[in-house]
N, C-alpha and C positions, 0 to 999 in steps of 0.2 A: 504493500499497499506506501502511495506517494503523495505529497503533497500536492495539490492541482499544480500542473506545468506542460508546457506542449510546445517543443521547440519545433519551427518549420524546417525541414531539412530531410536529406532523401533517407526514403524509410528502408535504411540497409539493416535493422533489425527484424522486420516482418522477410525479409529474402533469408536472413541468416538464422530464424525459426525454420521456416519451409523448408531449406535445406536439412535440417537438423532433423525436421522429420520424416526426409525421405531417405537418409545414408542411415539412420541409426540402426543398429545392429539389433535390437532388443525390440519383439514385438510388443506393440502399444495396444492395450484396451482399446474395446470399443466406444467406453462410456469416456477414458480418458481424451482419446483423440477427438471424439467428438465437444467435449466440451474445450479443447483448443482450438478447433475449427471455429466455434460459434467463435471465441474471444478474437479471434485474427477477424473474420467477417464484420465483427462489430467495429473494430479498430479501422479497419478500411472503409466503411464506410456502406457494405453493401446490404448488412442488415443494419436498418436505422432504429434506436432508440427514440422514445418522444420528444428527448430535449439535448440539447447542446451539451459540449464536456463541461462546461463553467455552470450547469446546473445539474448535473449529474454526479458530480463529485459529493462527499458525504459530510456532515460538518453536524457539531449538535444545534446551530440554529437555525439551519433547514429542519431537521425534526422535529425540534419541538417546538419551534415558535411560528415558523411556516407550514408545519405538518405535510410536509413534504417523506411521509410513508412509503413510497416508492423507494427514495435511495436506500433504503435497508436491501432492500434487494438487486436493486440495479449500478451502485455505485461501484460492484465488486468486479462486473462485466467490460470494466470500461479503462483503458490507462494513458499514462501523462501522455509517452514516446515511445519510439518502436524500441530500444532499447529495455526497457522498464518492461512490454510486453514479451519480450525474446528470454529475458531471462525469467521472470515469472514462471513462462510457459515450459521450460527447458526443467526446472526444478520442479514444478507441476505434474512433468512425465516420468520423474524417478518414484515420488509420492505414490502419484496415481495409479503406476504400475502394481507396487506391491498389494497395496488398501484393494485396490479393484479385483486382482486376481483371487484375494481371501474373500473379499465378504459379495463379491459378484458386480455385476454391473448396476441391475436396477438399483441396488442395497445403497451401489457407491453413489449414484448422482441422485439418491433422497439424503443420504448424508451430506453431499456438497449443499445441496437446497440448505437445509439445517443449520451448515456452519455459515452459510453466508449470510443468513439470518441473526445466527447468534453472535457471531462477529462485528457485525454492523453495532447490533443491539448493546453491546460491548463498548463499541466504539463512543457512541450518545453517551452511554452511562460514563463510561470516564472524562470526556470533555465536562460534561455536566460536573462531577466530581471536581475536577480542578478548577470551574468556574466558582465553586463554590468556596474549598480551599484558599484560593487566591483573593480573595474579598470581593467577590464578582466580575471578576478581570473579564469583560466580553470578547477577547480576544483568543482565548480556550473554547470558546464556541463558536467563534468565525472559523478556528483555522481548517481549513477541505480538505481532504484527503479521496484517493480513487486508487482503483486497484485490485487486485487478487493475493497481496500477498498477506492477507489477513487472514484467509481462507488457508496459505499454504503455511501460516505458521500453526496453527489449528493440526493441520494434517501432521504437520512434523511430530507435535506433542504425540498422536494417534501414533505414531509411526515409531518412536522411540518406545511408549507405552508396551508394545505389539513385539516388542525386540529387544528388550531391555537387556538383555545380556552382549550386547552389541557396544561397540566403544565408539566413539564418533570424534573424529579430528576437525581442528580449527587452529588455524596457522601453526599447525607443527604440533599442535598440541594433544592430545589425547583425553578425552571427557565421557564421565558416566553419562547414559542415554540420558538419565531426568536431568541434566543440566545444558544438554547440547542446543535446545531451543532459549534458554533465557542467555547462553553466552550469543547465541548468535543475537540476538535481539540486542542487546551492548553494542555489540562490534558494528551492526548494520547502521546504528544511530551514529556512532564514532566515523564511522569511515563514509558513511553519504548523508551529507548533512539533508539534504532534501526528502529524507526519508522520513516516512509517517511514526515518532514511536508510539503513538497512542494508539494507532493502526494495527500496529503489530504487536504488542501487549494485549491489545482483543483479542486478536487470535489465538494467543496462547491462553486466555481467559476461558477463549471458546471451547479449545481441547482440552482443558483440565475439567472444565463442565462436564463434556462428553464423556470423559474417561473415570472420574470419581465420583460422579453424583448419581440420582434416581433419573436426572434428567437424561443421561445416556441410554438410561435404559428404557425409558420413553420412548425416545426416537427409535432404537432397535427394535421395540415392539411393533410400531407404526411401519417399519421398514418391513417387516415379517407380512404383517396383515395386510401390505400390497403386494409384495413380492413373493411373498410365502416362503423363501430361504429366510434362517435363522444365521443371524450374526453371531458368529463364536470369538474369544476374544482371548489372548496371551494373558490378560491383565483380570484383576478381580476388584471390580468395585469397590473403594473403602469405606461411604457412606453406608452409613447402617440403616438403610430404612428400605423395606420390604415391597414386593409391586404386586399387585395380580400377575399370576401366573403367564398369562396371554399376552401382558406388556415387557415380560421379560422376556430376551433373548437367552438366558443359562436357567435348568430346569434347577442348579444349585450353585448358590457362592461357596462350596468350603475349599474348592480347588482350582485353580489357574491353568487346569488343562484344558486346550481348546477343542473339545472331544465328545465324546458320552461323559455323562459325568454321574457320580455316585459317590456315596461317602461311605465312609471304613473309621470301623475301629479299632485297626492295629494300635498294639502297643508302639512305642520308638524304641525300643530293644530292636536287635538285629536276632531275635530268636526266629531261626524259620517255621519251626514246628510248632509256634506258639501263634505264629502270624499266620499260619496256613489254617490253623483250626479256626480261627477266628473268621477268614475267608468263608471254610466250610459253613459254618453256622449260618454266617450271613445270609449265603446265597442259594444253598441247598437243602436248610431244614424243609421236613415234612409239610408245613405249614406255608412257604412259597415254593412259587414257581416260575420267580423273576428269572427270566434271563439272567446269569453275570456279565460283567461288562466285559465292552469291545469287541464285541461280534462273536462270542462264546454263546453254543445253544446248548443245551442239559437235555440229553435224553436217560430216563431212567423211570423204573416201574421200584426200583428201591434202593434207598439210602447206601446199598453196600455195594450196588452194582450199577457204576455211572461211569459214563464216559463225555468228552467235550467233542464237538463237532463242530469246526469251523467255518462258518458263513457268514461273513461282512455285510452282505446284502441284505439280511434279513433285518439288520440291525441299523440301517444307517437313517 
């Protein structure tokens, strides 16, 4: 997200972006590619939004006082200049490829729509908070921002939560996953004076709202209701509020395993026989005919005569 400015110059960035998409060695999923093409077409004015750039940038004043609520959706689709578009879309390609392959195209599009709205809302809220903090300094509400990078920061938070064991490098420094987005926020604010600190911060907050609160579970539930495909994560939402099962993308929060979920009562010791007995009692008692986890099917007429028959298709 960048403070609103557009230079009149040759659109080299658009050509670089098209070349990047054509010569990319990795397959770009359909929803990610479609989102990029949409923003290119908007930038080169093949697709025309209702208003010009000067009125599609988002600010606290535009939304709170002028009631231009459509900016919560449209401001992220416009870019200040060609290189702004190029850098945002190349970054989006990497994040989108991973998340779309994991969540599915329909769920990914719905997630993007949600993050656009959340990051824009946080931007307005941050502007208003700073307006109050600086004793009603109106310039905080007048600062205008535009672009997709707020959403990119939200996606970065989600990617780092999905891959917490990965290390991230920034200027040669190895960073833990949780610190990557915050370090990038500070670095960009220092190195790119025209970048919108509030816009990037709003994106991080939107990402955290998705990964760490019940709002994320609600979004996942809506995605499931629309697409019919659940979203499985490699993280556990830490906010301890339960939700109706049809709104939750996970049947249990007892584990961070992104697949079939079950709870166990195994002891923390390494005693194999004790743990095996606990497993047998949990899953093979005469009063329970539940299939064991991970796609195994139990065939038995008596508890002393049993065997596993692996059939993963039955329990997908």
